[in-house]
N, CA, C and O atoms as a MOPAC input file, in Angstrom:
PM7 MOZYME 1SCF
protein

 N      0.82800 1    -1.18800 1     0.00000 1
 C      0.00100 1    -0.00500 1    -0.00200 1
 C      0.86800 1     1.25500 1     0.00200 1
 O      0.59900 1     2.20500 1    -0.73300 1
 N      1.90900 1     1.25100 1     0.83700 1
 C      2.76600 1     2.42500 1     0.91600 1
 C      3.58400 1     2.61000 1    -0.35700 1
 O      3.90400 1     3.73400 1    -0.74300 1
 N      3.91900 1     1.50200 1    -1.00200 1
 C      4.67100 1     1.60700 1    -2.26800 1
 C      3.80000 1     2.25200 1    -3.34300 1
 O      4.29400 1     3.04200 1    -4.14700 1
 N      2.53500 1     1.92700 1    -3.36200 1
 C      1.61300 1     2.54100 1    -4.33300 1
 C      1.51100 1     4.04100 1    -4.09100 1
 O      1.54600 1     4.83200 1    -5.03300 1
 N      1.38600 1     4.42900 1    -2.82600 1
 C      1.31400 1     5.86100 1    -2.51100 1
 C      2.59400 1     6.58500 1    -2.87200 1
 O      2.56500 1     7.72500 1    -3.33600 1
 N      3.73400 1     5.90700 1    -2.65400 1
 C      5.01600 1     6.49600 1    -3.00700 1
 C      5.13400 1     6.66800 1    -4.52200 1
 O      5.66000 1     7.67900 1    -4.98900 1
 N      4.65000 1     5.68900 1    -5.29300 1
 C      4.65700 1     5.78900 1    -6.75200 1
 C      3.76900 1     6.92800 1    -7.24500 1
 O      4.14700 1     7.66800 1    -8.15300 1
 N      2.58800 1     7.06600 1    -6.64300 1
 C      1.67500 1     8.14100 1    -7.03800 1
 C      2.30700 1     9.50200 1    -6.74200 1
 O      2.23900 1    10.42200 1    -7.55800 1
 N      2.92600 1     9.61600 1    -5.55600 1
 C      3.58300 1    10.88200 1    -5.19300 1
 C      4.74600 1    11.16900 1    -6.15200 1
 O      4.93300 1    12.31200 1    -6.56700 1
 N      5.51500 1    10.15700 1    -6.50000 1
 C      6.62100 1    10.34600 1    -7.46000 1
 C      6.12500 1    10.78200 1    -8.82300 1
 O      6.73300 1    11.64300 1    -9.46000 1
 N      5.02900 1    10.19900 1    -9.27700 1
 C      4.43300 1    10.60000 1   -10.55500 1
 C      3.98000 1    12.04800 1   -10.52100 1
 O      4.25000 1    12.80900 1   -11.45000 1
 N      3.29500 1    12.43000 1    -9.45900 1
 C      2.76200 1    13.79200 1    -9.35300 1
 C      3.91200 1    14.79600 1    -9.25900 1
 O      3.85300 1    15.86700 1    -9.86400 1
 N      4.94000 1    14.45700 1    -8.51500 1
 C      6.05400 1    15.38700 1    -8.34400 1
 C      6.86100 1    15.54000 1    -9.62700 1
 O      7.28100 1    16.64600 1    -9.96700 1
 N      7.08000 1    14.43600 1   -10.34200 1
 C      7.90700 1    14.48000 1   -11.54100 1
 C      7.18400 1    15.17300 1   -12.70700 1
 O      7.80000 1    15.92000 1   -13.46700 1
 N      5.88600 1    14.92300 1   -12.83900 1
 C      5.16000 1    15.49000 1   -13.98200 1
 C      4.33500 1    16.72500 1   -13.62300 1
 O      3.54500 1    17.20300 1   -14.43600 1
 N      4.51900 1    17.24100 1   -12.40800 1
 C      3.81600 1    18.45500 1   -11.92900 1
 C      2.31000 1    18.30900 1   -12.04000 1
 O      1.61900 1    19.21700 1   -12.50200 1
 N      1.81300 1    17.17500 1   -11.61800 1
 C      0.35900 1    16.89500 1   -11.64300 1
 C     -0.19800 1    16.94400 1   -10.24100 1
 O     -0.90300 1    16.02600 1    -9.81900 1
 N      0.11200 1    18.01800 1    -9.50300 1
 C     -0.33700 1    18.11600 1    -8.11300 1
 C     -1.84800 1    18.28900 1    -8.00700 1
 O     -2.41100 1    18.06800 1    -6.93500 1
 N     -2.51400 1    18.67500 1    -9.08100 1
 C     -3.95800 1    18.83900 1    -9.03500 1
 C     -4.64900 1    17.47500 1    -8.92000 1
 O     -5.82600 1    17.41900 1    -8.56300 1
 N     -3.94900 1    16.38100 1    -9.21300 1
 C     -4.54800 1    15.05400 1    -9.08600 1
 C     -4.62300 1    14.59400 1    -7.63400 1
 O     -5.45600 1    13.75200 1    -7.29900 1
 N     -3.77200 1    15.12700 1    -6.77300 1
 C     -3.71600 1    14.64000 1    -5.39300 1
 C     -5.01400 1    14.80700 1    -4.62200 1
 O     -5.40800 1    13.86600 1    -3.93300 1
 N     -5.72000 1    15.96100 1    -4.68900 1
 C     -7.00500 1    16.02800 1    -3.97900 1
 C     -8.04100 1    15.00500 1    -4.46700 1
 O     -8.82200 1    14.47700 1    -3.67600 1
 N     -8.03800 1    14.73800 1    -5.75900 1
 C     -8.96000 1    13.74700 1    -6.31400 1
 C     -8.65500 1    12.36400 1    -5.76200 1
 O     -9.55500 1    11.62000 1    -5.37200 1
 N     -7.35700 1    12.03000 1    -5.73800 1
 C     -6.94700 1    10.71400 1    -5.23000 1
 C     -7.26400 1    10.58900 1    -3.74600 1
 O     -7.71100 1     9.53300 1    -3.29900 1
 N     -7.04200 1    11.64100 1    -2.98400 1
 C     -7.32800 1    11.59900 1    -1.55100 1
 C     -8.81700 1    11.41400 1    -1.29400 1
 O     -9.20700 1    10.63400 1    -0.42500 1
 N     -9.65200 1    12.12800 1    -2.04900 1
 C    -11.10200 1    11.96500 1    -1.87100 1
 C    -11.55800 1    10.55600 1    -2.22400 1
 O    -12.39100 1     9.98300 1    -1.52100 1
 N    -11.02100 1     9.99000 1    -3.30600 1
 C    -11.37000 1     8.62600 1    -3.67000 1
 C    -10.94300 1     7.62500 1    -2.61600 1
 O    -11.67600 1     6.68000 1    -2.32300 1
 N     -9.75900 1     7.82200 1    -2.04000 1
 C     -9.29700 1     6.93300 1    -0.96700 1
 C    -10.19600 1     7.05100 1     0.26800 1
 O    -10.51300 1     6.04500 1     0.90100 1
 N    -10.60500 1     8.26900 1     0.60800 1
 C    -11.47500 1     8.45900 1     1.76300 1
 C    -12.84100 1     7.81500 1     1.53800 1
 O    -13.37400 1     7.17300 1     2.44300 1
 N    -13.40600 1     7.97400 1     0.36000 1
 C    -14.69100 1     7.34500 1     0.07700 1
 C    -14.58800 1     5.81900 1     0.13400 1
 O    -15.47800 1     5.15300 1     0.66300 1
 N    -13.51000 1     5.27400 1    -0.40800 1
 C    -13.30300 1     3.83500 1    -0.33300 1
 C    -13.17900 1     3.35700 1     1.09100 1
 O    -13.73300 1     2.31700 1     1.44600 1
 N    -12.45700 1     4.10400 1     1.92200 1
 C    -12.30900 1     3.71900 1     3.32600 1
 C    -13.64100 1     3.78700 1     4.05400 1
 O    -13.93400 1     2.92100 1     4.87900 1
 N    -14.44900 1     4.78900 1     3.76900 1
 C    -15.78000 1     4.89500 1     4.40200 1
 C    -16.65200 1     3.70400 1     4.03100 1
 O    -17.36400 1     3.16200 1     4.87700 1
 N    -16.59600 1     3.30100 1     2.77800 1
 C    -17.41700 1     2.16200 1     2.34600 1
 C    -16.94500 1     0.88900 1     3.01900 1
 O    -17.77000 1     0.09200 1     3.46700 1
 N    -15.63900 1     0.67600 1     3.10200 1
 C    -15.11400 1    -0.54200 1     3.70800 1
 C    -15.43400 1    -0.58000 1     5.21000 1
 O    -15.82900 1    -1.62300 1     5.73200 1
 N    -15.26900 1     0.53100 1     5.88900 1
 C    -15.51100 1     0.56700 1     7.33300 1
 C    -16.98100 1     0.40700 1     7.66100 1
 O    -17.32400 1    -0.20200 1     8.67400 1
 N    -17.85100 1     0.93900 1     6.82600 1
 C    -19.26900 1     0.92200 1     7.16600 1
 C    -20.02500 1    -0.31000 1     6.63500 1
 O    -21.24800 1    -0.37400 1     6.75900 1
 N    -19.34400 1    -1.24800 1     6.07000 1
 C    -20.03200 1    -2.43700 1     5.51000 1
 C    -20.79700 1    -3.20700 1     6.57100 1
 O    -21.89000 1    -3.70700 1     6.30600 1
 N    -20.24900 1    -3.30500 1     7.73800 1
 C    -20.90900 1    -4.11900 1     8.75800 1
 C    -21.76200 1    -3.30100 1     9.72300 1
 O    -22.23500 1    -3.83700 1    10.72600 1
 N    -21.96600 1    -2.03700 1     9.44700 1
 C    -22.68800 1    -1.21200 1    10.38500 1
 C    -24.11600 1    -0.92400 1     9.91700 1
 O    -24.52400 1    -1.33100 1     8.82900 1
 N    -24.84900 1    -0.22900 1    10.74700 1
 C    -26.22600 1     0.12300 1    10.41900 1
 C    -26.28600 1     1.29100 1     9.42800 1
 O    -27.35000 1     1.58900 1     8.88600 1
 N    -25.15100 1     1.94800 1     9.19100 1
 C    -25.12900 1     3.08800 1     8.25800 1
 C    -25.04000 1     2.64500 1     6.82000 1
 O    -25.33200 1     3.42800 1     5.91600 1
 N    -24.63800 1     1.38600 1     6.58000 1
 C    -24.37500 1     0.89300 1     5.22900 1
 C    -25.51600 1     1.15000 1     4.22800 1
 O    -25.23100 1     1.58800 1     3.11300 1
 N    -26.77300 1     0.90500 1     4.56400 1
 C    -27.83300 1     1.16500 1     3.55300 1
 C    -27.90600 1     2.62900 1     3.15100 1
 O    -28.24200 1     2.94100 1     2.00900 1
 N    -27.60300 1     3.50800 1     4.05500 1
 C    -27.67600 1     4.93800 1     3.73400 1
 C    -26.50400 1     5.38000 1     2.86400 1
 O    -26.66600 1     6.24100 1     1.99900 1
 N    -25.32300 1     4.79700 1     3.08700 1
 C    -24.17400 1     5.15800 1     2.27700 1
 C    -24.32300 1     4.61000 1     0.86600 1
 O    -23.95100 1     5.28800 1    -0.09200 1
 N    -24.85200 1     3.41500 1     0.71200 1
 C    -24.98900 1     2.83400 1    -0.60600 1
 C    -26.01900 1     3.59200 1    -1.45100 1
 O    -25.95500 1     3.55000 1    -2.68000 1
 N    -26.95000 1     4.27100 1    -0.81800 1
 C    -27.92300 1     5.03400 1    -1.61600 1
 C    -27.27800 1     6.28000 1    -2.19700 1
 O    -27.81100 1     6.85400 1    -3.14600 1
 N    -26.15700 1     6.71400 1    -1.66000 1
 C    -25.45700 1     7.88200 1    -2.22200 1
 C    -24.83900 1     7.56300 1    -3.56100 1
 O    -24.67100 1     8.45200 1    -4.39600 1
 N    -24.50000 1     6.31200 1    -3.77700 1
 C    -23.83500 1     5.94100 1    -5.02300 1
 C    -24.78900 1     5.22400 1    -5.91100 1
 O    -24.42200 1     4.82500 1    -7.01600 1

């Protein structure tokens, strides 16, 4: 996981694509929310957002 993040950071730094970082962070946070809430009572409400 950390190697992937290091590769993404290297790509953004080398090609000056820093505008991609907020998009990647938001996608990672949404993925984490979905994974964490799978077993909870909030899951039906989160799945209706997508």
